DRENDORO-807189 format. One record per residue: x, y, z of N, C-alpha, C in turn. Coordinates in steps of 0.001 Angstrom, whole numbers, padded with zeros to 6 digits, always signed. Example, Ala and Ser with C-alpha at 12.3 -4.5 7.8 and 13.67 -1.06 7.14 Angstrom:
BEGIN
+013190-005690+007800+012300-004500+007800+013200-003300+007800/+012850-002250+007080+013670-001060+007140+012900+000030+007870/
***
This chain:
BEGIN
-000395-010759+010032+000927-010156+010048+001719-008964+010558/+002701-008583+009842+002882-007301+010421+004171-007498+009422/+004157-005764+009761+005667-005615+008705+006796-005796+008789/+007198-005894+010167+007621-006767+010693+008627-008246+010195/+007940-009267+009485+007903-010393+009156+007827-009967+008159/+009536-009723+006890+009517-009761+005822+009696-010531+004807/+010325-011550+005275+009796-012814+004608+008437-013566+004437/+007112-012876+004965+005971-013320+004817+005368-013119+004197/+004476-013019+003180+003719-012498+002153+002178-012341+003657/+001496-011452+003006+000137-011252+004592-000976-011834+004193/-000814-011871+002785-002085-011904+001886-002775-011798+000876/-003361-013199+000205-003575-013242-001291-005126-013200-001499/-005326-012106-002020-006923-012031-002134-007347-012122-003998/-008411-012708-004777-008840-012108-006024-009748-012247-006425/-010131-011201-007460-011159-010978-007246-011634-011505-009061/-012251-012306-009349-012637-012969-010524-013487-012381-011450/-014293-011614-010839-014755-010504-011131-014663-009609-012802/-013199-008650-011918-012700-008479-012793-010828-008557-012965/-010676-010290-012953-009579-010384-013171-008902-010360-011874/-008132-009663-011014-007236-009053-010515-006846-010190-009413/-005603-010240-008607-005148-010820-007611-004963-009749-006879/-004761-009462-005672-004637-008694-004465-002970-009422-003694/-001868-009068-003775-000864-009500-002906-001001-008470-001991/-001533-008824-000422-001527-007772+000379-000693-007171+001793/+000473-006724+001417+001158-006052+002932+000514-005442+003852/+000246-005788+005149-001101-005497+006404+000791-004521+007455/+000300-002904+007523+001311-002514+008499+000229-001676+009449/+001166-002571+010203+000409-001625+011781+001772-000735+012435/+002491-000669+012298+003491-000164+012713+003205+001654+012792/+003604+002605+013799+003882+003983+013581+004289+004586+012824/+004864+005505+012281+005541+006239+012001+006733+007203+012484/+006708+006390+013952+008124+007164+014712+009383+007349+014454/+009870+005817+014271+011193+006368+012951+011029+005922+011595/+010544+006538+011404+010042+006329+010022+011506+006148+009467/+012852+006134+009270+013390+005470+008805+013479+003776+008669/+013720+002603+009887+013273+001958+010218+011744+001470+009780/+011508+002454+009715+009882+001660+008753+009469+001672+007497/+010976+002674+006980+010981+002756+004833+011798+001538+005241/+013022+001219+005892+013661+000220+005351+012743-001637+005482/+012290-001955+006107+011107-002680+006536+010015-002529+004879/+009352-001270+005185+008626-001026+004069+009468-001767+002922/+010665-000963+002277+011490-001674+001274+011667-003195+000709/+012073-003674+002232+012581-005002+002124+010785-005546+002032/+010163-005797+002420+008616-006199+001636+008299-006038+000457/+008215-004812+000438+008034-004779-001201+008856-005624-001854/+010624-006042-001674+011381-006543-002367+010736-008032-002468/+010330-008749-001533+010369-009581-001186+008437-010185-001659/+008022-009361-002123+006708-009442-002710+006927-009512-003456/+008055-008686-005059+008052-008782-005944+009096-010569-006706/+009907-010459-005654+010610-011654-005853+009588-012775-006218/+008880-013177-004909+007416-014177-004907+006616-014281-005905/+006251-013443-006923+005690-013197-008032+006453-013074-009245/+007451-012330-009145+008791-012940-010695+008989-014369-010395/+008880-014714-009218+009776-016343-009394+009239-016862-009752/+007665-016823-010333+006481-017812-010745+005786-018600-009231/+006419-018345-007940+005477-019012-007239+004024-018456-007109/+003912-017094-007534+002745-016744-007026+001505-017336-008205/+001596-017530-009191+001085-018998-010214+001327-020025-009777/+002293-020412-009112+002433-022248-009247+001671-022169-007688/+001937-021002-007267+000519-021975-006292-000742-021177-006275/-000677-020412-007256-003040-019949-007533-002342-020356-008874/-002565-020925-009653-002776-021099-010945-003931-021077-011837/-005324-020364-010892-005822-019952-012029-005992-018392-011845/-004591-017508-011126-004800-016261-011287-003738-015829-012526/-003358-016875-013172-002793-016713-014753-003748-015565-015951/-002642-014573-015971-003173-013337-016877-004377-012264-016323/-004104-011998-014971-005087-011432-013889-004221-010203-013694/-004445-009492-013393-003830-008389-012794-003731-008345-011522/-002794-007925-011596-001779-007659-009755-001576-006503-009258/-002212-006807-008602-002924-005660-007534-001584-005905-006410/-000361-004905-006241+000302-004593-004488-000358-004163-003606/-001289-004333-002100-002108-003177-001927-001517-003450-000543/-001514-001957+000329-001046-001636+000953-002553-001552+002178/-002493-001759+003377-003061-001353+004208-002596-001514+005355/-002339-000249+005588-002090+000829+007381-003465+001425+008008/-002534+001146+009448-003482+001476+011100-003303+002470+011187/-002273+003422+011289-001973+004592+011338-001661+005398+009904/-002416+006638+010465-002360+007587+009473-000953+007937+009003/-000357+008331+007946+000971+008764+008116+001590+010457+007504/+002909+010547+008194+002800+012034+007608+002931+012349+005921/+003287+013489+006085+004346+013954+004733+005213+013875+004174/+006054+013420+005268+007316+012559+004238+007056+011378+004026/+006430+010611+004667+006144+009165+004861+005285+008589+003379/+003943+010177+003315+003273+009740+001699+003945+009962+000885/+004956+010638+001114+006413+011132-000151+006671+009566-000516/+007057+008956+000614+008109+007553+000490+007647+006962-000216/+005544+006538+000172+004689+005757-000400+005075+005757-001654/+004624+006689-002434+004328+007103-003281+005501+007200-004314/+007041+007531-003995+007813+007374-004811+007793+005748-005318/+007623+004798-003715+007489+003462-004586+006644+003146-005071/+005301+003203-005305+003852+003130-006193+004644+003353-007293/+005322+004528-007542+006338+004589-009097+006928+003367-009578/+008239+003341-008770+008864+002143-008832+007789+001100-009205/+006907+000670-008722+006033-001124-008787+005070-000641-009944/+005106+001203-010595+004152+000743-011511+005109+000663-012573/+005967+001233-012631+007558+000976-014224+007515-000343-014039/+007468-001423-012950+007900-002251-012669+006608-003244-013586/+005283-002683-013630+004460-003740-014349+003235-003341-012947/+003434-002712-012302+002117-003617-010960+000980-002362-010685/+000627-002715-010842-000830-002091-010369-000734-001814-007915/-000875-000650-007731-001119-000136-006562-001617-000163-005914/-002434+000059-004406-003258+001078-004189-003067+000625-002138/-003096+001895-001487-003018+002095-000277-004720+002096+000014/-005236+001671+001139-005822+002239+002221-005569+002338+003822/-006072+003293+004240-006078+002678+005715-007146+002445+006717/-007137+001483+007904-008160+000549+008668-007849+001470+009453/-009223+002048+010181-009020+002453+012051-009531+000864+012888/-008449+000377+013685-009030-000190+014327-009292+000684+015804/-009127+001557+016430-009276+002132+017137-010666+001374+017555/-011627+001270+017404-013073+000784+017933-013140-001065+018345/-012183-001502+017038-012089-003340+018336-011267-003192+019151/-010492-002281+019540-009278-002071+020044-010116-001365+021661/-011314-001613+021688-012192-000421+022957-011938+000799+022496/-011024+001599+022175-010658+002966+022487-012019+003687+021161/-012480+004904+022286-013488+005623+021375-013293+007143+020322/-014302+006871+019461-013700+007600+018513-014557+008110+018326/-014568+009660+018074-016017+010755+017927-016287+010458+016493/-017610+010204+015902-017724+010099+014329-017976+011536+014478/-017161+012101+013061-017812+013447+012329-019630+013766+011983/-020011+014357+012196-021646+014717+011498-021477+014243+010535/-022813+014065+010027-023057+013723+008407-023301+014975+008365/-023223+015204+006618-022686+015701+005725-024445+015422+005026/-024867+016863+005299-026283+016702+004096-025986+016750+002829/-026796+015248+002091-026735+015379+000482-027424+014909-000065/-027541+015511-001274-029008+014891-002069-029421+013523-002216/-030094+012911-002753-030308+011882-001935-031026+011371-003524/-030493+010298-004319-030354+009644-005093-030998+008451-005000/-032260+008107-006170-032990+006279-006097-031707+005756-007523/-030705+004738-005977-030634+004015-007491-030571+002291-007125/-030939+001502-008318-030510+000011-007990-029809-000442-007540/-029718-001513-006561-029125-002475-005814-028317-002701-006447/-027101-002841-006140-026030-003217-007317-025504-004429-006346/-025453-005568-007303-024888-006644-006527-023090-007137-006468/-022206-007173-005591-021480-007221-005242-020789-008183-006294/-018931-007339-006264-018566-008698-007205-018168-009828-006384/-018058-010800-007513-017888-012250-007615-016559-012430-007275/-016155-013051-005734-015286-013317-004949-014741-014650-004762/-013832-014948-004958-013806-016486-004797-012973-017068-004454/-012722-017983-003043-011111-018374-002429-010556-019131-002948/-009513-019033-003541-008775-019856-004366-006860-020718-003638/-007235-021867-002881-006581-022127-002918-005384-022453-003271/-004429-022528-002396-003628-023065-002940-003715-024038-004092/-002589-025349-004424-003087-026562-005574-002263-026994-003992/-003284-028231-004148-002695-028732-003219-001643-030084-003565/-001754-030539-004887-001007-031285-005622+000324-030429-005915/+000234-029424-005824+001545-028480-006916+002978-029032-005712/+003584-029361-006581+005267-029470-005681+005973-027274-005274/+006072-027717-004612+006373-025993-004558+008285-026156-004519/+008266-025829-005817+010317-025404-006888+010196-024083-005422/+011754-024053-005785+012400-022921-006429+011944-022681-007744/+011695-021548-008472+011529-021919-010298+012404-019817-010730/+012596-020759-012255+013619-019112-012777+013360-017704-012643/+013249-017165-012476+012650-015017-013370+011817-015390-013948/+010754-015366-014238+009956-015109-014599+008885-014140-014506/+008919-012617-015028+008339-011688-015133+006957-011212-014922/+006724-012064-016458+005703-012395-016755+005281-013011-017680/+003484-013994-017602+003052-014785-018679+002407-014461-019037/+001799-014139-020049+000992-014247-020576-000718-014864-020647/-001359-015263-020580-002374-015870-020337-002106-016807-021436/-002132-018531-021430-002988-018884-022306-003824-019173-023436/-003317-018948-024513-005046-019415-025552-005453-020501-025000/-006624-020999-026156-007477-021473-025713-006568-022714-026523/-006305-022761-027894-005752-023663-028544-004442-024180-028063/-003777-023180-027052-002327-023784-026820-002957-024946-025668/-004247-024254-024435-004181-025169-023233-004705-026689-023640/-005331-026895-025245-005598-027798-025642-004744-028948-025253/-003221-028191-025951-002364-028874-026481-001547-029604-025206/-001239-027990-024974+000040-028838-023186-000845-029250-022547/+000504-030315-021648-000163-031176-021324-000342-030603-019858/+000630-029760-019682+000494-029211-018051+001109-027805-018227/+000706-026950-017203+001467-025554-017571+002411-025184-017641/+003071-023590-017785+004517-024140-018208+005023-023732-016509/+004525-023398-015419+005539-023289-014232+005745-024531-013716/+004566-025721-014366+004308-027581-013098+005446-027991-014194/+005447-027676-015287+006557-028450-015744+007273-027888-015865/+008245-026473-015108+009803-026237-015269+009406-026096-013706/+008303-026387-012266+009053-026999-011634+009529-028427-011162/+009039-029361-012606+009201-030855-012557+010585-031317-012755/+011165-030204-013684+012143-030629-014009+013538-030208-013372/+012602-028490-012153+013912-028702-011254+013998-030073-010037/+012893-030403-009847+011784-031325-008707+013448-032086-009446/+013353-032930-010644+014244-034103-011477+015745-034018-011351/+015714-032472-011459+017218-032314-011577+018198-032019-010483/
***
């Protein structure tokens, strides 16, 4: 995906061990034209927030109900200081809206055949440690039987308690979607 595809969700990842859903945006653009870059990034983030708040995330991935939502920004180019300040302002806005953010860089030069000098390793003290099992990840495909319909703005839905799950025939979002589709 591209930052220029402001109406697309680049990827969704789920970590079932830590109960987090990562809604990620991939930025392959450099920062030569900072104003355009910031405008595209703002539009993309706004689209992500609309996607989450409309209930489409839970409609397409019902197993992530109650999971922490992390908006992840992945960049292939390093940010100048003004861009870092801009991203910090976006992080504050997203935190105020109730979302966790995560930013990371990915160096794609080796995969493009561009030679990269590796830094000399720094000598560190060797510590014996037990091997750690990686966190459990599960690929949660969208529910193929769900009707995709626009849902009214739902900013936060708490996880269902066990008692209410037994009494309720259909999850709330599915019932809302069925009402809208019928109406």
